[in-house]
C-alpha positions in Angstrom: -16.3 38.5 24.0 -18.1 35.8 25.9 -16.2 33.2 28.0 -17.3 30.3 25.4 -16.1 31.9 22.3 -12.6 32.9 23.9 -12.5 29.1 24.6 -13.7 28.3 21.2 -10.9 30.5 19.8 -8.5 29.2 21.8 -9.3 25.7 21.1 -8.9 26.3 17.3 -6.3 28.1 17.0 -4.1 25.1 19.8 -5.7 22.7 17.0 -4.4 24.5 14.0 -0.8 24.9 15.7 -0.8 21.2 16.3 -2.3 20.4 13.2 0.9 22.4 11.8 3.6 21.0 13.7 2.6 17.4 12.8 3.5 18.5 9.1 7.0 19.2 10.1 7.4 15.4 11.0 9.0 13.5 7.6 7.2 10.3 8.1 6.2 9.9 4.1 6.3 6.8 1.9 9.5 6.9 -0.1 10.4 4.8 -3.2 13.9 3.3 -2.9 15.3 2.5 -6.0 15.5 -1.2 -6.1 13.1 -2.7 -8.8 14.0 -6.5 -9.0 10.9 -8.2 -10.4 10.2 -11.7 -10.5 10.1 -13.2 -14.0 6.1 -12.8 -14.3 4.2 -15.8 -15.7 2.4 -13.7 -18.0 2.0 -10.1 -18.5 -2.1 -10.6 -17.3 -0.9 -11.3 -13.9 1.9 -8.2 -13.6 -0.7 -5.9 -15.0 -3.2 -7.6 -12.1 -0.8 -7.0 -9.5 0.5 -3.6 -10.3 -3.1 -2.4 -10.3 -4.1 -4.2 -7.0 -0.7 -4.5 -5.2 1.7 -2.6 -6.1 0.7 0.8 -4.2 1.5 -1.4 -0.8 3.8 -4.3 -2.1 6.5 -2.7 -4.5 9.0 0.4 -4.5 6.8 2.0 -6.9 3.8 3.3 -4.5 2.1 6.5 -5.8 0.4 8.9 -3.4 -1.8 12.1 -4.3 -1.4 14.9 -2.4 -3.6 15.0 0.7 -2.5 11.4 1.5 0.9 13.4 2.3 -0.7 14.9 4.9 0.0 14.1 8.4 -1.7 12.2 10.3 -2.9 10.7 7.6 0.6 10.2 5.9 2.1 8.5 9.2 -0.8 6.0 9.0 0.0 5.3 5.4 4.0 4.9 5.6 3.7 2.7 8.3 0.6 0.5 6.5 3.0 0.6 3.3 6.1 -0.7 5.3 4.3 -3.6 6.6 3.1 -4.4 2.9 6.6 -4.3 1.8 7.7 -6.2 4.8 5.4 -9.2 4.1 5.9 -8.8 0.4 8.1 -6.8 -2.0 7.3 -7.1 -5.8 10.8 -4.5 -6.1 12.9 -6.7 -4.0 13.0 -10.3 -5.4 15.5 -12.7 -5.7 15.6 -16.5 -6.8 14.7 -18.5 -3.9 12.8 -20.6 -2.2 9.1 -19.0 -3.5 5.9 -18.1 -1.3 2.4 -18.5 -2.1 0.8 -16.7 0.9 0.2 -14.1 -1.8 -2.0 -16.1 -3.8 -4.1 -17.5 -1.0 -4.6 -14.1 0.5 -6.0 -13.1 -3.0 -7.8 -16.2 -3.1 -9.5 -15.8 0.6 -10.6 -11.7 -0.5 -8.4 -10.6 2.1 -5.8 -8.8 -0.2 -6.4 -6.2 -1.8 -8.5 -4.6 1.3 -11.8 -3.8 1.0 -11.1 0.0 2.3 -8.5 0.1 -0.4 -11.5 0.8 -2.8 -13.4 2.8 -0.7 -14.6 6.3 -1.7 -13.8 5.5 -5.6 -10.0 5.5 -4.8 -8.1 2.8 -7.0 -11.0 1.4 -8.9 -9.0 -0.6 -10.9 -8.0 -2.3 -7.8 -11.6 -3.8 -7.6 -11.0 -7.8 -8.8 -14.0 -9.3 -10.2 -14.1 -13.1 -9.3 -12.4 -13.8 -12.5 -9.6 -11.4 -12.0 -9.2 -12.8 -8.3 -8.6 -16.3 -9.5 -6.4 -15.3 -12.0 -4.6 -13.1 -10.3 -4.1 -16.0 -7.7 -3.2 -18.5 -10.3 -1.0 -16.0 -11.7 1.0 -15.6 -8.3 1.1 -18.9 -7.7 2.9 -19.4 -10.6 5.0 -16.7 -10.4 6.4 -16.6 -6.9 7.1 -20.2 -7.4 11.1 -20.0 -7.1 11.1 -16.4 -5.4 11.9 -14.4 -2.4 10.2 -11.1 -2.5 10.9 -8.7 0.0 10.3 -10.9 3.5 12.5 -8.2 5.4 15.7 -9.7 3.9 
């Protein structure tokens, strides 16, 4: 066996072993049991929020099998944790209210473009009319509610 092939096989074996060991780190998305939603202003606002926001901003995150494979699962879990700390529709209590979500939707920064790459989450790809409707609905819905914010 040539030296080059031996080095390649050892490198490939090390990569496979490292990948296998990474799967033992139990950092995956979890869904806490809290389900305290705000009083939605309309069923349409809730439907759009579920489609475009809930996977990162609620305790009802749905993942597919390959999103549970490290290191992608680590990135995704961190992303969801950050999203929930900013806004969590599953942990709402009456309070002062926020409109940052409506602004983010209006500006087009939420949902992020990469969320619909490769045909994933197609229902989260909002038309201009849906974006306006969701932003207006979030303004009306979240006025008077604290949803998450690390509380």
